[in-house]
DRENDO-1510 file (C-alpha; in Angstrom, 1 decimal, always signed):
<recs>
REC; n; res; u; v; w
REC; 1; MET; +0.0; +0.0; +0.0 .
REC; 2; THR; +1.5; +3.3; -1.2 .
REC; 3; ALA; +1.7; +6.3; +1.0 .
REC; 4; ARG; -0.3; +9.3; +0.2 .
REC; 5; PRO; +1.8; +12.1; -1.1 .
REC; 6; ARG; +2.0; +15.0; +1.5 .
REC; 7; GLN; -0.2; +17.9; +0.5 .
REC; 8; ARG; +0.4; +21.6; +1.2 .
REC; 9; VAL; -2.2; +22.9; +3.5 .
REC; 10; PRO; -3.8; +26.3; +2.1 .
REC; 11; LEU; -3.0; +29.3; +4.2 .
REC; 12; ALA; -6.6; +30.2; +3.9 .
REC; 13; LEU; -7.3; +26.9; +5.8 .
REC; 14; LEU; -4.4; +26.7; +8.0 .
REC; 15; LEU; -4.7; +30.2; +9.8 .
REC; 16; PRO; -8.3; +29.8; +10.9 .
REC; 17; ALA; -7.7; +26.1; +11.9 .
REC; 18; GLY; -4.8; +27.4; +14.2 .
REC; 19; LEU; -7.0; +30.0; +15.6 .
REC; 20; GLY; -9.5; +27.6; +16.4 .
REC; 21; LEU; -7.2; +25.1; +18.2 .
REC; 22; PHE; -5.8; +28.3; +19.8 .
REC; 23; PHE; -9.1; +29.0; +21.1 .
REC; 24; LEU; -9.9; +25.8; +22.5 .
REC; 25; VAL; -6.6; +25.1; +24.2 .
REC; 26; LEU; -6.0; +28.7; +25.7 .
REC; 27; PRO; -8.6; +28.3; +28.4 .
REC; 28; LEU; -7.2; +24.8; +29.4 .
REC; 29; LEU; -3.6; +26.3; +29.7 .
REC; 30; GLY; -5.0; +29.0; +31.9 .
REC; 31; LEU; -6.3; +26.7; +33.9 .
REC; 32; LEU; -3.1; +24.8; +34.6 .
REC; 33; VAL; -1.3; +28.1; +34.9 .
REC; 34; ARG; -3.6; +29.4; +37.6 .
REC; 35; THR; -3.5; +25.9; +39.5 .
REC; 36; PRO; -2.3; +26.3; +43.2 .
REC; 37; TRP; +0.2; +23.3; +42.8 .
REC; 38; ALA; +1.7; +24.1; +46.2 .
REC; 39; SER; -1.7; +23.4; +48.2 .
REC; 40; LEU; -3.0; +20.9; +45.7 .
REC; 41; PRO; -2.1; +17.7; +47.5 .
REC; 42; ARG; -3.8; +19.2; +50.8 .
REC; 43; ARG; -7.1; +20.2; +48.7 .
REC; 44; LEU; -7.1; +16.9; +47.0 .
REC; 45; ALA; -7.0; +15.2; +50.2 .
REC; 46; GLN; -10.3; +16.8; +51.3 .
REC; 47; PRO; -13.2; +14.5; +52.1 .
REC; 48; GLY; -15.5; +16.5; +49.7 .
REC; 49; VAL; -13.6; +16.3; +46.9 .
REC; 50; LEU; -13.1; +12.6; +46.8 .
REC; 51; THR; -17.0; +12.2; +47.5 .
REC; 52; ALA; -18.1; +14.5; +44.5 .
REC; 53; LEU; -15.6; +12.9; +42.2 .
REC; 54; ARG; -16.8; +9.4; +43.1 .
REC; 55; LEU; -20.5; +10.7; +42.6 .
REC; 56; SER; -19.8; +11.7; +39.4 .
REC; 57; LEU; -18.1; +9.0; +38.0 .
REC; 58; GLU; -21.1; +6.7; +39.4 .
REC; 59; THR; -23.8; +8.6; +38.3 .
REC; 60; ALA; -22.2; +9.5; +34.6 .
REC; 61; THR; -21.8; +5.6; +34.4 .
REC; 62; LEU; -25.2; +4.6; +35.4 .
REC; 63; ALA; -26.5; +7.5; +33.2 .
REC; 64; THR; -24.5; +5.9; +29.9 .
REC; 65; LEU; -25.6; +2.5; +30.7 .
REC; 66; LEU; -29.2; +3.7; +30.9 .
REC; 67; CYS; -28.8; +5.6; +27.5 .
REC; 68; VAL; -27.2; +2.4; +25.9 .
REC; 69; ALA; -30.0; +0.3; +27.1 .
REC; 70; LEU; -32.8; +2.8; +25.6 .
REC; 71; GLY; -30.9; +4.7; +23.0 .
REC; 72; VAL; -29.3; +1.8; +20.9 .
REC; 73; PRO; -32.9; +0.2; +20.2 .
REC; 74; LEU; -34.1; +3.9; +19.4 .
REC; 75; ALA; -31.4; +4.4; +17.0 .
REC; 76; TRP; -31.9; +1.2; +15.3 .
REC; 77; LEU; -35.7; +2.3; +15.0 .
REC; 78; LEU; -35.0; +5.3; +13.1 .
REC; 79; ALA; -32.3; +3.9; +10.9 .
REC; 80; ARG; -33.8; +0.7; +9.8 .
REC; 81; VAL; -37.6; +1.2; +9.9 .
REC; 82; GLU; -39.8; +3.4; +7.9 .
REC; 83; PHE; -42.7; +4.8; +9.6 .
REC; 84; ALA; -44.9; +7.9; +9.7 .
REC; 85; GLY; -43.6; +10.7; +12.0 .
REC; 86; ARG; -39.9; +9.4; +11.7 .
REC; 87; ARG; -38.6; +12.9; +11.1 .
REC; 88; LEU; -40.5; +14.2; +14.1 .
REC; 89; VAL; -39.2; +11.5; +16.2 .
REC; 90; ARG; -35.8; +12.1; +15.2 .
REC; 91; ALA; -36.2; +16.0; +15.8 .
REC; 92; LEU; -37.6; +15.3; +19.3 .
REC; 93; VAL; -34.5; +13.1; +20.2 .
REC; 94; ILE; -32.4; +16.0; +18.9 .
REC; 95; VAL; -34.4; +18.5; +21.1 .
REC; 96; PRO; -32.0; +17.9; +24.4 .
REC; 97; LEU; -28.9; +19.1; +22.5 .
REC; 98; VAL; -30.3; +22.5; +21.8 .
REC; 99; LEU; -32.6; +22.9; +24.9 .
REC; 100; PRO; -31.0; +24.8; +27.8 .
REC; 101; PRO; -30.1; +22.2; +30.4 .
REC; 102; VAL; -32.3; +24.4; +33.2 .
REC; 103; VAL; -35.3; +24.1; +30.9 .
REC; 104; GLY; -34.7; +20.2; +30.7 .
REC; 105; GLY; -34.6; +20.2; +34.5 .
REC; 106; VAL; -37.8; +22.2; +34.7 .
REC; 107; ALA; -39.3; +19.8; +32.3 .
REC; 108; LEU; -38.2; +16.8; +34.3 .
REC; 109; LEU; -39.7; +18.3; +37.7 .
REC; 110; LEU; -42.9; +18.8; +35.7 .
REC; 111; VAL; -42.9; +15.1; +34.8 .
REC; 112; PHE; -41.3; +13.3; +37.3 .
REC; 113; GLY; -41.9; +15.5; +40.6 .
REC; 114; ARG; -44.0; +14.6; +43.4 .
REC; 115; ARG; -46.8; +16.6; +41.5 .
REC; 116; GLY; -45.6; +15.8; +38.2 .
REC; 117; LEU; -47.3; +13.8; +35.3 .
REC; 118; LEU; -46.0; +10.4; +36.4 .
REC; 119; GLY; -44.0; +11.5; +39.6 .
REC; 120; SER; -47.2; +11.6; +41.7 .
REC; 121; TRP; -48.4; +8.0; +40.2 .
REC; 122; LEU; -45.0; +6.9; +41.3 .
REC; 123; ASP; -44.7; +8.2; +44.7 .
REC; 124; ALA; -48.6; +7.2; +45.4 .
REC; 125; THR; -48.2; +3.6; +43.8 .
REC; 126; PHE; -44.4; +2.7; +44.7 .
REC; 127; GLY; -43.2; +5.5; +47.2 .
REC; 128; VAL; -40.4; +6.3; +44.7 .
REC; 129; THR; -39.4; +9.9; +44.6 .
REC; 130; LEU; -37.0; +10.8; +41.9 .
REC; 131; PRO; -36.1; +14.7; +42.5 .
REC; 132; PHE; -33.2; +15.6; +44.8 .
REC; 133; THR; -32.1; +11.9; +44.9 .
REC; 134; THR; -29.0; +10.4; +43.3 .
REC; 135; ALA; -31.5; +8.6; +41.0 .
REC; 136; GLY; -32.6; +12.0; +39.9 .
REC; 137; VAL; -28.9; +13.0; +39.2 .
REC; 138; VAL; -28.7; +10.0; +36.7 .
REC; 139; LEU; -32.0; +10.8; +35.3 .
REC; 140; ALA; -31.1; +14.4; +34.6 .
REC; 141; GLU; -27.7; +13.3; +32.9 .
REC; 142; ALA; -29.2; +10.6; +30.8 .
REC; 143; PHE; -31.9; +13.0; +29.5 .
REC; 144; VAL; -29.1; +15.5; +28.3 .
REC; 145; ALA; -26.7; +13.0; +27.4 .
REC; 146; MET; -28.8; +10.4; +25.5 .
REC; 147; PRO; -29.1; +12.4; +21.9 .
REC; 148; PHE; -25.2; +12.0; +21.5 .
REC; 149; LEU; -25.4; +8.4; +21.6 .
REC; 150; VAL; -28.6; +8.1; +19.5 .
REC; 151; ILE; -27.1; +10.2; +16.8 .
REC; 152; ALA; -23.6; +8.2; +16.6 .
REC; 153; VAL; -25.4; +4.8; +16.6 .
REC; 154; GLU; -27.8; +5.9; +14.0 .
REC; 155; GLY; -25.0; +7.3; +11.7 .
REC; 156; ALA; -23.0; +3.9; +12.2 .
REC; 157; LEU; -25.8; +1.9; +11.3 .
REC; 158; ARG; -26.8; +3.9; +8.4 .
REC; 159; GLY; -23.2; +3.5; +7.3 .
REC; 160; ALA; -23.2; -0.3; +7.8 .
REC; 161; ASP; -23.8; -2.7; +4.8 .
REC; 162; PRO; -27.4; -4.1; +5.2 .
REC; 163; ARG; -26.4; -7.3; +3.0 .
REC; 164; TYR; -25.1; -8.8; +5.9 .
REC; 165; GLU; -28.3; -8.5; +7.8 .
REC; 166; GLU; -30.2; -9.6; +4.8 .
REC; 167; ALA; -28.0; -13.0; +4.5 .
REC; 168; ALA; -28.6; -13.7; +8.2 .
REC; 169; ALA; -32.4; -13.6; +7.6 .
REC; 170; THR; -32.1; -15.7; +4.5 .
REC; 171; LEU; -30.4; -18.2; +6.8 .
REC; 172; GLY; -33.4; -18.2; +8.8 .
REC; 173; ALA; -32.2; -15.7; +11.6 .
REC; 174; GLY; -34.9; -13.9; +13.5 .
REC; 175; ARG; -35.0; -10.1; +13.9 .
REC; 176; TRP; -33.5; -10.4; +17.6 .
REC; 177; THR; -30.9; -13.1; +16.6 .
REC; 178; THR; -29.9; -10.8; +13.6 .
REC; 179; PHE; -29.7; -7.7; +15.7 .
REC; 180; THR; -27.5; -9.3; +18.4 .
REC; 181; ARG; -25.2; -11.4; +16.3 .
REC; 182; VAL; -24.8; -9.3; +13.1 .
REC; 183; THR; -26.0; -5.6; +13.5 .
REC; 184; LEU; -24.4; -5.0; +17.0 .
REC; 185; PRO; -20.9; -6.4; +16.0 .
REC; 186; LEU; -20.8; -4.3; +12.8 .
REC; 187; VAL; -21.6; -1.2; +14.7 .
REC; 188; ALA; -19.7; -1.8; +17.9 .
REC; 189; PRO; -17.4; +1.2; +17.0 .
REC; 190; GLY; -20.3; +3.6; +16.6 .
REC; 191; VAL; -21.7; +2.4; +19.8 .
REC; 192; ALA; -18.4; +2.7; +21.8 .
REC; 193; ALA; -18.0; +6.3; +20.1 .
REC; 194; GLY; -21.6; +7.3; +21.3 .
REC; 195; ALA; -21.2; +5.8; +24.7 .
REC; 196; VAL; -17.8; +7.9; +25.3 .
REC; 197; LEU; -19.5; +11.3; +24.2 .
REC; 198; CYS; -22.7; +10.3; +26.1 .
REC; 199; TRP; -20.3; +9.5; +29.3 .
REC; 200; ALA; -18.6; +12.7; +28.8 .
REC; 201; ARG; -21.5; +14.8; +28.5 .
REC; 202; ALA; -23.1; +13.2; +31.5 .
REC; 203; LEU; -20.0; +13.9; +33.5 .
REC; 204; GLY; -20.0; +17.4; +32.8 .
REC; 205; GLU; -23.9; +18.2; +33.1 .
REC; 206; PHE; -24.9; +21.0; +35.3 .
REC; 207; GLY; -28.1; +22.8; +34.6 .
REC; 208; ALA; -30.4; +20.1; +34.7 .
REC; 209; THR; -28.8; +18.3; +37.4 .
REC; 210; ILE; -29.1; +21.3; +40.0 .
REC; 211; THR; -32.6; +22.0; +39.0 .
REC; 212; PHE; -34.1; +18.4; +39.2 .
REC; 213; ALA; -31.8; +16.9; +41.8 .
REC; 214; GLY; -30.6; +19.8; +43.8 .
REC; 215; ASN; -27.2; +20.5; +45.3 .
REC; 216; TYR; -26.8; +18.1; +48.4 .
REC; 217; PRO; -23.2; +17.1; +49.4 .
REC; 218; GLY; -22.9; +13.2; +49.2 .
REC; 219; ARG; -26.0; +12.6; +47.6 .
REC; 220; THR; -26.6; +14.8; +44.5 .
REC; 221; GLN; -23.7; +17.2; +44.3 .
REC; 222; THR; -21.5; +16.1; +41.2 .
REC; 223; MET; -18.0; +18.0; +40.5 .
REC; 224; PRO; -19.5; +20.5; +38.1 .
REC; 225; LEU; -22.0; +21.5; +40.9 .
REC; 226; ALA; -19.0; +21.4; +43.4 .
REC; 227; VAL; -17.0; +23.8; +41.1 .
REC; 228; TYR; -20.0; +26.2; +41.3 .
REC; 229; LEU; -20.2; +26.1; +45.0 .
REC; 230; ALA; -16.4; +26.7; +45.3 .
REC; 231; LEU; -16.3; +29.4; +42.9 .
REC; 232; GLU; -18.6; +31.6; +45.1 .
REC; 233; THR; -16.2; +31.2; +47.9 .
REC; 234; ASP; -12.9; +29.9; +47.1 .
REC; 235; LEU; -11.7; +30.6; +43.6 .
REC; 236; GLN; -8.5; +28.4; +44.1 .
REC; 237; ALA; -10.6; +25.3; +45.3 .
REC; 238; ALA; -12.7; +25.9; +42.4 .
REC; 239; ILE; -9.6; +25.6; +40.1 .
REC; 240; VAL; -8.5; +22.5; +41.9 .
REC; 241; LEU; -11.8; +21.0; +41.3 .
REC; 242; SER; -11.7; +21.9; +37.5 .
REC; 243; LEU; -8.4; +20.3; +37.1 .
REC; 244; ILE; -9.7; +17.1; +38.4 .
REC; 245; LEU; -12.7; +16.9; +36.2 .
REC; 246; LEU; -10.5; +17.9; +33.3 .
REC; 247; THR; -7.7; +15.3; +34.1 .
REC; 248; VAL; -10.4; +12.6; +34.5 .
REC; 249; SER; -12.2; +13.6; +31.3 .
REC; 250; VAL; -9.2; +13.7; +29.2 .
REC; 251; THR; -7.8; +10.5; +30.6 .
REC; 252; ILE; -10.8; +8.4; +30.0 .
REC; 253; LEU; -11.9; +9.8; +26.7 .
REC; 254; ALA; -8.4; +9.4; +25.5 .
REC; 255; GLY; -8.1; +5.7; +26.5 .
REC; 256; LEU; -11.4; +4.6; +25.4 .
REC; 257; ARG; -11.1; +6.3; +21.8 .
REC; 258; ASP; -7.5; +4.9; +21.3 .
REC; 259; ARG; -9.0; +1.5; +22.3 .
REC; 260; TRP; -12.5; +1.2; +20.5 .
REC; 261; VAL; -12.9; +4.5; +18.2 .
REC; 262; SER; -9.9; +4.9; +16.4 .
REC; 263; ALA; -9.9; +4.3; +13.0 .
REC; 264; PRO; -7.5; +1.6; +11.3 .
</recs>
């Protein structure tokens, strides 16, 4: 296989590309420069920091699992089944991407709150209350993160060769067997990419979480909420918390992409 000849990059593209990279990297460099390295070990050992980090990782992972369980079948439906109103359904799936997260939190309260459309029934029938609980954090994160997974998986399904599924059907495989044995392995990189984006979005969620689940340490206070609270009283503590969140996000995203998502 011959190597591609190196092409000269037009200056008209190189200059804005460099400016775009500078725009994205400069705030991260500013965070590193302003980090109080001398007091970093002491601040990292504080119980509230570790508790918020643990809660963030747990809720983001649970939200991602929920998104995978619900989002992959939804993406398959949008990519493989022709039905009336499919464009409307796709538009509704994308709405959380453009909806302000605080509005999403209000909407969740109106549905799952104690006096909400479903929340009152859940409370009266099962005694289940979702707002201002850890489960509420997971629900809020899943609401804002699921579109990332659905879009990635739907794109992978549309790019997959349907002849493999047709061949499995001609050999007598049912829909479920074809989906689990043929379709899922074909789109596994797309599912992994969507899950990574979904997890990252859930980890950084703020608006819907604080509106629907509140800001209670040890129960609903994730890292973004802890950063917001620290910013009002201790700027250096907020910087340290932000650095932790940045380090965890970059490390896990880079590791997952190198292992599952990178193109050959």
